[in-house]
N, C-alpha and C positions, 0 to 999 in steps of 0.2 A: 801445536807445541811452540813454546817460545824459543828464542835463539840460544838460551843458556842451557836448555835441557836436551838430553840425548836419549834415544831409546836403547835399552840394553838388549843385546842380541844373545842368542845362544852361541857359545863358543864352538870352536872347531873340534875340540877333543870329544865332547858328547856326541857330535855327529859321527866322528870316526869310530867311537866305541860302538854305537848303535849299528852303523852300517857294516862294520866288520862282523859283528855278532849275527846280524841278519844274513849276510852273505855266506858265512860258515854254515848257518842252519839250512839255507837254500841248497848249498852244495851237498850237504849230507842227505837231505830229503830227495833231491833229484837222483843222485847216484844210487841211493838205497832203493828207490822205486824202480829205477831202470834195471837193477840187478836184484832180483828178489832173494837170491841166495847169497848171503854175505861172503861165505867162504870162497865162492867162485870169483867174486869181485876182488877179494883181497889177494888172491894168487897172482893177479895180473900186476904188472909194473905200474900201469896207469892208476890202478886202485890204491896202491901203496903211496904213490906220489900225491894223489888227491887227499888221502887221509893225513899225510904230513902237512899239506897246505892248510887244511881245515884246522889241524892242531896248532899251527903257527898263528892263524887268524884268531883262534879263540884266546890264545895267550896275549896277542896284541889288543884284543877287545877288553880283556880284564885290566891290562896295564893302562890303556887310555881312559877307561872308566874310573879307575882308582885315582889317577892323576887329576882327572876332572873333578871328582868329588872332593879331593884334598884342596883344590884351588877354590872351590865353592866354600868349603869350610873356613879357609883363610881369608875369604872376602876378595880374592883376586879375580873372581869370575862371577857372572850372573847366575842366579838360582834357576834360571829357565832351563838349563841343561841337566838339572838333577835327575829328571825322569829318564832321559836318554842314557845318562851315565849308569844309572841303576839297571836299566834293561840290558845295556851292553855287558855289564858285569855278570848278570844272571845268565844271559845267553852264552857268554864266554865260558862260564863254569860248567853249564850243562853240556855244551859241545866238547869241552875239554875232557869231561868224564867219559862221554860216549866215544870220542875218538881215541882216547887212551885205552879204553877197553878193546877197541878194534885193533889197535897197535899190538896189544898183548896177545890177542887171538892170532894175529899174523905171525908174531915171533914164535908162539907155541906151535903153530902149524908147520913152521919151517924145521922145527927140531925133530 
């Protein structure tokens, strides 16, 4: 490379979106495998806190991925992060739907 050129790197937002989406997915899989019956898990305080954390991670993943895609569209960021942004949004939406279903089940079981 010559002195005047620079390599474009993937930004921090795509990495954040992807890693939060994967972390939320891992948390859901680990806790649902450890507790085969979801309703027993949801009755515990730790289960409710874990679902709330996963819910927040999924929202953060969707927000970071959306901001990253907007920055790519405006030309403010490299296109290298597009895949990670998209996967972060998809994982975030899937986890959001699943965790919101679990939250609804928890609320209905308390009534």
